[in-house]
C-alpha positions in Angstrom: -14.5 12.0 -2.0 -16.7 11.9 1.1 -17.5 8.2 0.9 -13.7 7.5 1.1 -13.3 10.1 3.8 -16.1 8.4 5.9 -14.3 5.1 5.5 -10.9 6.6 6.5 -12.5 8.4 9.5 -14.1 5.1 10.7 -10.7 3.4 10.6 -9.2 6.3 12.6 -11.6 5.7 15.5 -10.6 3.6 18.5 -13.3 1.1 17.7 -15.9 0.4 14.9 -18.8 2.9 15.1 -22.0 1.3 16.5 -24.5 0.3 13.8 -27.4 1.9 15.7 -25.6 5.2 15.8 -24.9 5.1 12.1 -28.5 4.1 11.3 -29.9 7.0 13.4 -27.6 9.5 11.9 -28.4 8.4 8.4 -32.2 8.7 9.1 -31.8 12.2 10.4 -29.5 13.2 7.5 -32.0 11.7 5.0 -34.9 13.7 6.5 -32.7 16.8 6.4 -32.0 16.2 2.7 -35.8 16.2 2.0 -36.4 19.3 4.1 -33.5 21.2 2.5 -34.1 20.1 -1.1 -34.7 23.7 -2.2 -31.6 25.1 -0.4 -28.6 24.2 -2.4 -25.8 24.8 0.1 -27.6 23.0 3.0 -28.6 20.2 0.7 -25.0 19.8 -0.6 -23.5 19.8 3.0 -26.0 17.1 4.1 -25.3 15.1 0.9 -21.6 15.1 1.9 -22.5 14.0 5.4 -24.7 11.2 4.0 -21.8 10.0 1.7 -19.5 9.9 4.7 -22.0 7.9 6.8 -22.4 5.4 3.9 -18.6 5.0 3.9 -18.7 4.2 7.6 -21.6 1.7 7.1 -19.6 -0.1 4.4 -16.7 -0.6 6.9 -19.1 -1.9 9.7 -20.9 -4.1 7.2 -17.6 -5.7 5.9 -16.5 -6.3 9.5 -19.9 -7.9 10.4 -19.8 -10.3 7.5 -16.1 -11.1 7.8 -15.9 -11.7 11.6 -12.7 -13.8 11.1 -11.1 -15.4 14.1 -7.6 -14.2 14.8 -4.9 -15.8 16.9 -4.5 -14.2 20.4 -1.2 -15.7 21.5 1.8 -17.5 20.0 1.2 -21.2 19.2 3.7 -24.0 18.7 1.6 -26.4 16.7 3.1 -29.9 16.0 0.4 -30.6 13.4 -1.3 -28.2 11.0 -3.4 -29.5 8.1 -5.0 -27.4 5.3 -5.4 -26.6 1.7 -2.8 -24.3 0.1 -4.6 -21.3 -1.5 -1.6 -19.3 -2.8 2.1 -19.7 -3.3 4.5 -16.7 -3.3 8.2 -17.3 -3.9 10.3 -14.9 -1.8 14.0 -15.4 -2.8 15.2 -18.3 -0.8 11.9 -18.8 1.0 8.3 -19.7 -0.1 5.3 -18.0 1.5 2.0 -20.0 1.6 -1.5 -19.0 2.4 -3.4 -22.0 3.8 -7.0 -22.6 4.7 -6.6 -24.8 7.8 -8.8 -27.7 8.5 -6.9 -28.6 11.7 -4.4 -26.8 14.0 -3.2 -28.9 16.9 -3.6 -26.8 20.1 -6.6 -24.7 18.8 -10.3 -25.4 19.0 -12.4 -25.2 15.8 -13.9 -21.8 16.8 -10.4 -20.4 17.5 -9.0 -21.3 14.0 -8.5 -18.4 11.6 -10.1 -19.0 8.2 -6.6 -18.5 6.6 -3.0 -18.5 7.9 0.1 -17.3 6.2 3.3 -19.3 6.8 6.8 -19.2 5.2 9.2 -22.1 4.7 12.8 -22.4 3.5 13.5 -23.1 -0.1 11.6 -22.7 -3.4 9.5 -25.8 -3.3 7.4 -27.5 -5.9 4.1 -26.6 -4.3 1.1 -25.2 -6.0 -2.4 -23.9 -5.0 -4.8 -26.7 -4.4 -2.2 -29.0 -2.7 -2.6 -30.1 0.9 -0.1 -29.2 3.6 0.6 -31.2 6.8 3.3 -30.3 9.2 4.5 -28.4 12.3 4.6 -24.6 12.5 5.0 -21.7 14.9 2.1 -19.2 14.6 1.9 -15.6 15.8 -1.0 -13.2 16.2 -1.3 -10.5 13.5 1.5 -7.9 14.3 0.3 -4.7 15.7 2.3 -1.5 14.8 5.6 -1.5 16.7 5.0 2.1 17.9 2.2 4.6 17.4 2.3 6.0 13.9 4.1 3.0 12.4 2.5 1.3 9.4 -0.3 -1.1 10.2 0.2 -4.2 8.0 -2.3 -6.3 10.0 -5.4 -4.5 8.7 -5.1 -5.7 5.1 -4.3 -9.2 6.3 -7.4 -9.3 8.4 -9.6 -8.1 5.5 -8.1 -10.9 3.4 -9.3 -13.4 6.0 -5.8 -14.1 7.3 -5.8 -14.4 11.1 -2.3 -15.6 11.9 1.2 -15.6 10.4 4.2 -17.8 11.1 6.8 -20.2 9.7 7.2 -24.0 9.3 9.5 -25.6 11.8 12.1 -27.9 10.3 11.4 -30.0 7.3 9.1 -32.6 8.8 6.1 -31.6 6.6 4.2 -33.3 3.8 2.8 -31.8 0.6 0.1 -33.8 -1.1 -0.5 -32.8 -4.7 -4.0 -32.2 -5.8 -5.2 -34.3 -8.8 -8.2 -32.1 -9.6 -9.3 -28.6 -9.0 -12.9 -29.5 -8.2 -14.2 -26.2 -9.7 -11.7 -24.1 -7.7 -11.0 -21.3 -10.1 -8.5 -19.6 -7.8 -6.4 -22.7 -7.5 -6.4 -23.1 -11.2 -5.3 -19.4 -11.6 -2.6 -19.9 -9.1 -1.3 -23.0 -11.0 -1.2 -20.9 -14.2 0.7 -18.1 -12.5 3.3 -20.5 -11.2 3.7 -22.2 -14.6 4.1 -18.8 -16.3 6.8 -17.8 -13.7 8.6 -21.1 -14.2 8.8 -20.6 -18.0 10.0 -17.0 -17.6 12.7 -18.2 -15.1 14.0 -20.8 -17.6 14.6 -18.2 -20.3 15.7 -15.0 -18.6 18.5 -14.3 -16.2 17.4 -14.1 -12.5 17.3 -10.3 -12.2 15.5 -9.9 -15.5 13.1 -12.8 -14.7 12.2 -11.1 -11.3 11.3 -7.9 -13.1 9.4 -9.7 -15.9 7.4 -11.7 -13.3 6.5 -8.5 -11.5 5.2 -6.9 -14.7 3.5 -10.1 -16.1 2.0 -11.9 -13.1 2.4 -9.3 -10.3 4.8 -11.4 -8.3 7.6 -9.1 -6.9 9.3 -11.7 -4.6 11.9 -12.3 -7.3 12.9 -8.7 -7.6 16.3 -8.2 -5.8 16.3 -5.8 -2.9 18.9 -3.5 -4.6 16.8 -3.3 -7.8 13.6 -2.5 -5.8 15.5 0.2 -4.0 16.8 1.7 -7.2 13.3 1.7 -8.7 12.0 3.6 -5.7 14.8 6.1 -5.6 14.4 6.8 -9.4 10.6 7.2 -9.2 10.0 4.0 -11.3 8.6 1.9 -8.5 5.1 2.2 -10.1 6.4 -0.1 -12.9 6.4 -3.0 -10.4 2.7 -2.5 -9.5 0.5 -3.6 -12.4 -1.6 -0.5 -12.8 -3.1 1.8 -15.5 0.1 2.0 -17.5 0.3 -1.8 -17.9 -3.4 -2.4 -18.4 -3.8 0.4 -20.8 -0.9 -0.6 -22.9 -1.9 -4.2 -22.9 -5.5 -3.7 -23.8 -4.6 -0.9 -26.2 -2.2 -3.2 -28.1 -4.8 -6.0 -28.3 -7.5 -3.5 -29.4 -5.5 -2.1 -32.2 -4.1 -5.4 -33.3 -7.5 -7.1 -33.5 -9.1 -4.1 -35.2 -6.2 -3.9 -37.7 -6.5 -7.6 -38.4 -10.2 -7.5 -39.0 -9.9 -4.3 -41.1 -7.7 -6.2 -43.5 -10.6 -8.5 -44.3 -13.0 -6.4 -46.4 -15.9 -8.9 -46.1 -15.9 -8.3 -42.3 -14.8 -4.7 -42.1 -17.6 -3.5 -44.5 -20.4 -5.5 -42.9 -19.8 -5.8 -39.2 -18.7 -3.5 -36.3 -15.1 -4.7 -36.1 -14.2 -1.8 -33.7 -16.7 -3.2 -31.1 -15.3 -6.7 -31.7 -11.8 -5.4 -30.9 -13.1 -3.8 -27.8 -14.6 -7.1 -26.6 -11.3 -8.9 -27.3 -9.3 -6.3 -25.4 -11.8 -6.5 -22.4 -11.4 -10.3 -22.3 -7.6 -10.0 -22.4 -7.7 -7.4 -19.7 -9.7 -9.7 -17.5 -7.3 -12.5 -18.0 -4.4 -10.1 -17.1 -6.2 -9.1 -14.0 -6.5 -12.7 -12.8 -3.0 -13.6 -13.9 -1.5 -10.6 -12.0 -3.2 -11.4 -8.6 -5.9 -8.7 -8.8 -4.1 -6.1 -6.5 -5.8 -2.7 -5.9 -4.0 -0.8 -8.7 -4.8 -3.6 -11.1 -8.5 -3.6 -10.1 -8.7 0.1 -10.5 -7.0 -0.1 -13.9 -9.2 -2.9 -15.1 -12.4 -1.2 -14.0 -11.4 2.0 -15.8 -10.2 0.3 -18.9 -13.4 -1.9 -19.0 -15.6 1.2 -18.8 -13.6 2.8 -21.6 -14.1 -0.3 -23.8 -17.8 -0.5 -22.8 -18.2 3.1 -23.9 -16.8 2.0 -27.3 -19.5 -0.7 -27.4 -22.3 1.8 -26.7 -20.8 4.7 -28.8 -20.3 7.0 -25.8 -17.4 9.2 -24.6 -15.5 7.4 -21.8 -12.6 9.4 -20.4 -14.1 11.6 -17.7 -14.0 12.2 -13.9 -17.1 10.1 -13.7 -15.1 7.2 -15.0 -12.6 7.7 -12.1 -15.4 8.1 -9.6 -17.1 4.8 -10.7 -13.8 2.9 -10.5 -13.2 4.4 -7.0 -16.7 3.5 -5.8 -16.4 -0.1 -7.0 -13.1 -0.6 -5.1 -14.3 1.2 -2.0 -17.5 -0.9 -1.9 -15.6 -4.2 -2.4 -12.5 -3.3 -0.3 -13.1 -0.6 2.3 -9.7 -1.0 3.8 -8.0 -0.1 0.4 -8.7 3.6 1.2 -6.0 3.5 3.9 -3.3 2.1 1.6 -0.7 4.0 -0.3 -1.6 2.1 -3.5 -5.2 3.3 -3.6 -4.3 6.9 -2.7 -1.4 7.2 -5.2 -3.4 5.6 -8.1 -6.5 7.8 -7.7 -4.5 11.0 -6.9 -2.6 10.7 -10.2 -5.4 9.6 -12.4 -7.9 12.2 -11.1 -5.5 15.1 -11.6 -4.5 13.9 -15.1 -8.1 13.3 -16.3 -9.1 16.7 -15.0 -6.2 18.4 -16.6 -6.6 16.8 -20.1 -10.3 17.4 -20.0 -9.8 21.1 -19.5 -6.8 23.2 -20.2 -4.5 20.3 -21.2 -6.9 19.2 -23.9 -7.3 22.7 -25.3 -3.5 23.2 -25.3 -2.8 19.9 -27.1 -5.4 20.5 -29.8 -6.0 18.2 -32.8 -3.2 16.0 -34.0 -4.2 15.8 -37.6 -2.3 17.4 -40.5 1.0 17.6 -38.7 4.3 15.9 -39.5 6.0 13.1 -37.7 8.5 15.3 -35.9 5.7 17.5 -34.6 3.8 14.5 -33.4 6.9 13.2 -31.7 7.6 16.5 -30.0 4.0 16.7 -28.9 4.2 13.1 -27.5 7.4 14.0 -25.5 5.8 17.2 -24.3 2.8 15.3 -23.1 5.0 12.8 -21.2 6.9 15.7 -19.6 3.7 17.4 -18.5 2.3 14.1 -17.2 5.4 13.3 -15.3 5.5 16.8 -13.6 1.9 16.6 -12.7 2.0 13.1 -11.3 5.1 14.0 -9.3 3.4 17.0 -7.8 0.1 15.3 -7.1 1.6 12.2 -5.5 4.5 13.9 -3.6 2.5 14.6 -0.4 1.2 11.0 -0.2 4.7 9.5 -1.0 6.3 11.7 1.6 3.7 10.7 4.2 4.0 6.9 3.6 7.6 6.5 2.6 9.4 9.7 3.9 11.1 10.6 0.5 10.2 12.1 -2.9 12.1 11.5 -6.1 12.5 14.7 -8.1 14.3 12.9 -10.9 11.3 10.6 -11.4 10.1 13.0 -14.2 13.2 12.5 -16.2 13.3 8.7 -15.5 9.7 8.3 -16.6 10.3 10.4 -19.7 12.6 7.6 -20.9 11.0 4.6 -19.2 7.4 5.1 -20.4 8.3 5.0 -24.1 10.4 2.0 -23.4 7.4 0.3 -21.7 5.0 1.4 -24.5 7.0 0.4 -27.6 9.2 -2.5 -26.4 8.3 -4.2 -23.1 4.5 -4.3 -23.2 4.3 -5.5 -26.8 6.6 -8.3 -25.8 4.4 -9.1 -22.9 1.4 -9.3 -25.2 3.4 -11.7 -27.4 4.4 -13.8 -24.4 0.7 -14.2 -23.4 -0.2 -15.1 -26.9 2.6 -17.6 -27.5 2.8 -19.3 -24.1 0.0 -21.8 -24.8 1.9 -23.0 -27.9 5.3 -23.3 -26.0 6.9 -20.4 -28.0 7.2 -17.9 -25.2 11.0 -18.1 -25.5 10.8 -16.0 -28.7 9.2 -12.8 -27.3 11.1 -13.3 -24.0 14.4 -13.2 -25.9 13.4 -9.9 -27.5 12.2 -8.7 -24.1 15.5 -9.3 -22.3 17.4 -6.3 -23.7 14.5 -3.9 -22.9 14.5 -5.1 -19.3 18.3 -4.6 -19.1 17.9 -1.0 -20.3 15.2 -0.4 -17.7 17.4 -1.8 -15.0 20.4 0.3 -16.1 18.2 3.4 -16.2 16.9 2.8 -12.6 20.5 2.3 -11.4 21.9 5.5 -13.1 19.1 7.7 -11.8 19.1 6.2 -8.3 22.8 7.1 -8.0 22.0 10.8 -8.3 21.5 11.4 -4.5 20.7 15.1 -5.1 17.5 14.1 -6.9 16.0 12.3 -3.8 14.6 14.3 -1.0 14.0 12.8 2.5 11.2 14.3 4.5 10.2 13.9 8.1 6.8 12.3 8.3 4.1 15.0 8.4 0.9 14.6 10.4 -2.0 12.8 8.7 -4.1 15.9 9.5 -1.8 17.9 7.3 -1.9 15.6 4.3 -5.7 14.9 4.4 -6.9 18.5 4.1 -4.2 19.3 1.6 -5.4 16.5 -0.7 -9.0 17.4 -0.1 -8.2 21.0 -1.2 -6.5 19.7 -4.3 -9.5 17.5 -5.2 -11.8 20.4 -4.6 -9.9 22.6 -7.0 -9.9 19.7 -9.6 -13.6 19.0 -9.4 -15.2 22.4 -9.3 -14.7 24.8 -12.3 -16.4 27.9 -11.0 -14.3 30.3 -8.9 -17.0 31.2 -6.4 -17.3 27.6 -5.4 -13.6 27.0 -5.6 -13.1 29.7 -2.9 -14.3 27.2 -0.3 -10.9 25.6 -0.7 -9.7 28.1 1.9 -11.3 25.9 4.6 -9.1 22.7 4.2 -6.1 24.8 3.4 -6.4 26.6 6.8 -6.9 23.2 8.5 -3.7 21.9 6.9 -1.7 24.9 8.0 -3.1 24.8 11.5 -2.3 21.1 11.8 1.2 21.6 10.5 2.0 24.4 12.9 0.7 22.5 16.0 2.1 19.1 15.0 4.6 17.7 17.5 6.8 14.8 16.5 7.5 12.2 19.2 10.9 12.4 20.9 11.1 8.8 21.9 9.7 5.6 20.3 9.6 2.4 22.2 8.7 -0.8 20.4 5.9 -3.1 21.6 8.3 -6.1 21.2 10.1 -4.7 24.2 13.5 -4.9 22.4 13.9 -1.7 20.3 13.8 2.0 21.0 14.9 5.3 19.4 15.5 8.8 20.8 15.6 11.9 18.7 17.9 14.6 20.1 16.8 18.0 18.6 19.9 19.8 19.8 22.2 17.4 17.8 19.6 16.6 15.1 20.5 13.0 15.6 18.5 9.8 16.1 19.8 7.3 18.6 19.0 3.6 18.7 19.6 0.7 21.1 22.6 -1.4 20.2 20.8 -4.4 18.6 17.9 -2.7 16.9 16.3 -4.7 14.1 17.0 -3.5 10.6 13.3 -3.3 9.8 12.4 -1.0 12.7 15.5 1.1 12.2 14.5 1.8 8.6 10.9 2.7 9.5 11.9 5.0 12.3 14.6 6.7 10.2 12.0 7.4 7.5 9.7 9.0 10.1 12.4 11.5 10.9 13.5 12.1 7.3 17.0 10.5 7.7 18.5 9.1 4.6 20.4 5.8 4.7 23.3 7.5 3.0 23.7 9.9 5.9 22.9 7.4 8.7 26.5 7.4 9.9 26.2 11.2 10.6 22.5 11.5 11.6 22.2 8.4 13.8 23.9 6.9 16.8 23.8 3.9 19.1 23.9 3.3 22.8 25.5 -0.1 23.6 25.2 0.3 27.4 22.7 -1.6 29.5 21.4 1.7 30.8 21.3 4.7 28.4 20.9 8.3 29.5 19.7 11.3 27.4 18.7 14.9 28.1 15.9 16.1 25.9 14.5 19.6 26.4 16.0 19.7 29.9 14.5 16.3 31.0 16.6 13.4 32.0 15.5 10.2 30.3 16.8 6.7 31.1 16.2 3.7 28.9 17.2 0.2 30.0 16.5 -3.4 29.0 16.3 -4.3 32.7 16.8 -1.9 35.6 18.6 -3.6 38.5 18.1 -0.7 40.9 15.0 1.4 39.9 15.1 3.3 43.2 18.5 4.8 42.5 17.6 5.6 38.9 14.4 7.3 39.8 16.2 9.8 42.0 18.0 11.2 39.0 15.6 10.7 36.0 12.4 12.5 35.0 11.4 9.8 32.5 12.1 6.1 33.1 11.7 3.4 30.4 12.3 -0.2 31.4 11.7 -2.7 28.6 11.4 -6.0 30.4 10.6 -5.3 34.1 7.9 -3.6 36.0 9.0 -0.5 37.9 7.6 -0.4 41.5 4.9 2.2 41.9 6.7 3.8 44.9 10.2 3.8 43.3 9.9 7.1 41.4 8.7 10.6 42.3 5.1 11.5 41.4 6.2 13.8 38.6 8.2 11.0 36.8 6.8 9.4 33.6 7.2 5.6 33.6 7.0 3.3 30.7 7.7 -0.3 31.8 7.0 -3.9 30.9 3.4 -3.6 32.2 2.6 -0.8 29.8 4.3 -2.3 26.8 2.7 -5.8 27.3 -0.9 -4.6 27.7 -0.9 -1.4 25.7 1.8 -2.0 23.0 4.6 0.3 21.9 4.7 3.9 23.0 5.5 7.3 21.6 6.8 9.8 24.2 6.5 13.6 23.8 8.8 15.9 25.7 7.5 19.6 25.5 10.0 22.4 25.3 8.2 24.3 28.0 7.8 23.1 31.6 4.7 21.0 30.8 4.8 17.4 31.9 6.0 14.9 29.4 3.3 12.4 28.1 3.0 9.4 26.0 0.5 7.5 23.8 0.5 3.8 23.2 -0.5 1.6 20.2 -3.8 0.7 22.0 -4.5 4.4 22.5 -3.8 5.3 18.9 -4.9 2.1 17.0 -7.8 1.2 19.3 -9.8 -2.0 19.7 -10.1 -3.3 16.2 -10.2 -7.1 15.7 -6.8 -7.2 14.0 -5.0 -5.4 16.9 -3.9 -8.1 19.4 -1.9 -6.9 22.5 -1.2 -9.0 25.6 -3.4 -11.8 24.3 -6.4 -9.4 24.0 
């Protein structure tokens, strides 16, 4: 818990914590541990502090060894050369990750280790090929406004220092004749070959879903289907996680064990159960590589591997220690994963479920022997229902924070979808993996097709029930973090005297919720888009040509559903837009022709593309102009209800000076 909290706290600072400060703090805490070794409470508090410091050290250590160059300004390069590392089909486009050897216009020291570019069309390119052609490259995109998602952090930790697109079709792809020991290129080739075979057999929508489940490539999933899966609470089926890995390895384990048990000469003389565990572990590793090794898949593989290893050494596997080991491995290898929704959702759900079924849940279920098939079926459905309710409750705060909505019908949808995955879809996936090397994948894919159609139909039917989807205004991070810490504290400790300490994070969450103020105005760092929330009308206003992407993100921050956007949102098509929020006159404009006139009537002036003269406005006015947005990034403006002066924060103020945050060429 506290290792991850230390990592998250480090990323929340305005810059990486100095190594000398961390080393000094760790030395003092270590001495304190020795001095307080006979005082349990003091020792435990210092142990939590040491774990948090180790988490911060892991962040600083990864940054030190990474030190990847990032692009500081937009570059039009007529010639880029490099090796293609990965290929991701995205509908009508293809996204490439390239390790550049030459970028015209950049010196060697300025070149990022990897760049990600997109090109039109689904081309016959593969990892290991060489790319030569012109492209337009951009710096890693900082959040558009304070509080928006930061997509550049994960790109930086993947070694990607620039993104962009290929200009025109004057490029050259040179196929690679050999892999020269490049395992990743070989794995990429296998993934693309598997996707091509699936696409030949299944219809496009079903093929996109099958590719997501089998190789972790979600680019072929139509936008409407992805939205239906999110609304119905089935989006976790697209991310290869514990459900997929557990079903796959479980199917292989029992199939191999059953096959070996049918041979008396082997079953009576050798540990066939352990042989089956080894076979399942190997298949799980292959599935991990085939699926792209995302964070949920890594967590699932580590936990499944530990379970299978426990079978090999005749030990009990399912425990909170298993969850802790899996979390530690991922946090050590990928410190930035802690900040992502994938990591948080995976471990919140798994931790709660393991704790429940180790305790009261395990006692309630009791032994399953000597009961009939109908009782077993009822118990299985009851287990699914309890699991669905628990997962929904445990993950609701995290989903609400990251995505602004919670699906209440997810429990019902999963009650039907999980048996479908367990008894139909995943066995077919196992058969596809087994038969593809022999060119017989069309047989299991044909059987798989109706199962995928049922899953698509289920997602559509549940998603159409709008009453089962709640949209929530984004709460403060300081509300969610103590709430989840309190939940974990209750899960880990079993004695009530210790559990009473949960009152501390609960009070922190309540205080943060009461004092939290949502921004009244958001101004994009791209100097094109803005939004204003009018509390009297409970309506969110946008500029006339706001991008769909920013519109969707800002609507989710205020808890506005797309279905009610015609009622809860509005637009201002004028060159100069006026609003009155909490008694303050606010003016927003793309370019102000006469700032002196405007400043005589406005308390807050926002000019997207021009600098407002310092003497144009009265001293009490708040000004956000081109100078602020260029050097500091997007802004979030707060207008108090009392007579206090309005104030704003920028992306630079909130996100800090991390190497992936590039603003104004710095």
